[in-house]
Every structure is written in C-alpha cells, then in structure tokens.
N, C-alpha and C positions, 0 to 999 in steps of 0.2 A: 587703462586699468593702473593704479600704482600696487608696487612689490607685494604691499603690505596685503592690501586688500586679496589680490592674487592669492598672499599665501594662507590668507584665513578662508578663502572659499575653499583651497583644496583642504586644508585640515578639518574642515565642515564637513566635505564632501566624504573624505577619509571615515570621520565619525559615525556619518550617518551609513557608509558601507558596514561597519561594525557591527552596528546595531543592528541593520538585517541580516548580519551573518547572524548572530545571538537569538533575535527572533524566528529565524528560518529555521534554525535547528530545533526552539521549542516545537515549532510547528511538526516537526517530526520524533519529537523525544516525552519529552515531561507534562506539555502542555497541550497534547494534542486533540483531548479530550474538550477540553475548554474551548478551544479552537472553533472543533466541531458544532458545538452550542451556539456559535455567533454566524454560521453558515445559514442563509435565508432558508427556509422552508418551500419558498417558492421556486428554487434553482432545482432542476431538473439533473442534478448530478448527485451522486453520493458525499456527504458532509466528509467523511474521511478522505476520499480521492481530491475533494477542493482542497483540504488544509494539505495533504501531501503536494498536491501540484504548488500551492500557494508558497508552502516553506521550500521547495524547489526553485521555486522562481526569486522568492527573496533572499536565499543563498545567492544566486548566479547576479542578482543586482547588487548586493554585497558585493561580491568579490570585482564584477564590474566597475564599482564605485573607487573601491581601493585602488584598480590599478593605475587611475587617473587616464585612462586611454579613451578615445572619443566621448570626450566629457560631454558637450551637449546630447550628442544620441542617447547616452546611458541617465543622463540627468531626467529630458523628456520621456524616456521609460519608466523611469522611476517614477515619477509623477503620474504617470498614467496608469499604474500600476495602485499607486495610493486612491485612484479615483475608483479602479474597478474593485477593491477590496471595500470601499466606503459601506454599500448596503449592506454589508454582513456588523457593522458599528450602528447603523441603524436599525436594521434587525435586533439587534442586542438591547437597545434603548425601548423601542415600538412594543417587544414581547417580553420586558423584565428581567432579562438573560443575566442572572448573578455569576461572573467571570470575571477573572485578574484583579479583583477586589473591586469590581465596580457594583456593588450591593444594593445602590439606590438609582431612583430614576434621577436624580439631581447629579450623580456619580458620572451616571451615563449619559446624559445631557453634555456636561461640560467635555468629555471625553469627544463626543461629535465635532465640538471646535478644534479640537487638537488633530484632525485629519487636514482641513486646510493647508496649517501649517505645516506639515508634512511636506504637502505637495510644493509649496512656498520654498521650503528648504530643500527637496531636491535639485528644483530650476537655479534657484541663487546659489547654490553651491558649485553647480555645473558651469556658469557663468551663461545662464541663461534668461533673458526676461521676459517677461509677460509680452510686452509691445512686440519682440521679436516673432513671438509665436504668432502676434496677428496681423503682422504685416508679411503680403503675399509675395513671394518672391519668384521670379521669374527665370 
C-alpha cells in the first residue's frame, strides 16, 4: 500500500473517530430525546438506556479510531456497531418518525442508504478489506 493511500486511510479514520465523538456527545446531551425516538419499540430495553449506552459506545469507538491503535479490530468493531444500530434507522423510516431534519419518507429512505457507506468507511479507513473478512484463517 502506498504512503499516500495509507495516509488517506488514517486521515479518514481520524475523521470518522471525530464524527463518532460528536454524535456520541449528542446522544448524551442535546439530541437525547431525538435519538430515543429512533429506538425500535420491539427492543425490550428502555429507550433512554439504549441512547445512553450507544452514546458511550460511540465515544469509546471515536477515541479508539483517533488513537490509530489496533486499527483492524477497531475498524471491524465500528462496522459491527453501525450494523447493530441499523434497525433504529429502519424503525425511523417504517414508523415515519421525524428527527434530525428527516421529516419526509423520502429523506428517511435516503438515510437508509448511508448506513452501508458508514460500514464501508469504518472498514476501509482501518485497512480492512471485505475479502479478508470472508477468508477463513487457520
């Protein structure tokens, strides 16, 4: 891998980490109620608990991404987190919940397509290829 490519990956990993620090902070402060509205009703946990826990996880992942340590493991953990919270985005679309400026079905549908991009961003920036995830290592 070229130095330029590696530098770009690290820069995007740091940017993703900063983004998670920002959104994690919002989970615990000014946007807490909006995040609670996204928690699926079928989830047998308090929406406030889910929002607080996911905010703490986002802060932890954000710091880990910025540290540039254990990049592969942190990238995979971040991708798995983005997959785990995807039902909240689906819930927002299916139930027509307006939050974060997503006040139309069209806007909520478009938002659904961004979650896979976040998964790919987490993996790519950490130098993890999809192929390497599928290959069984002994």
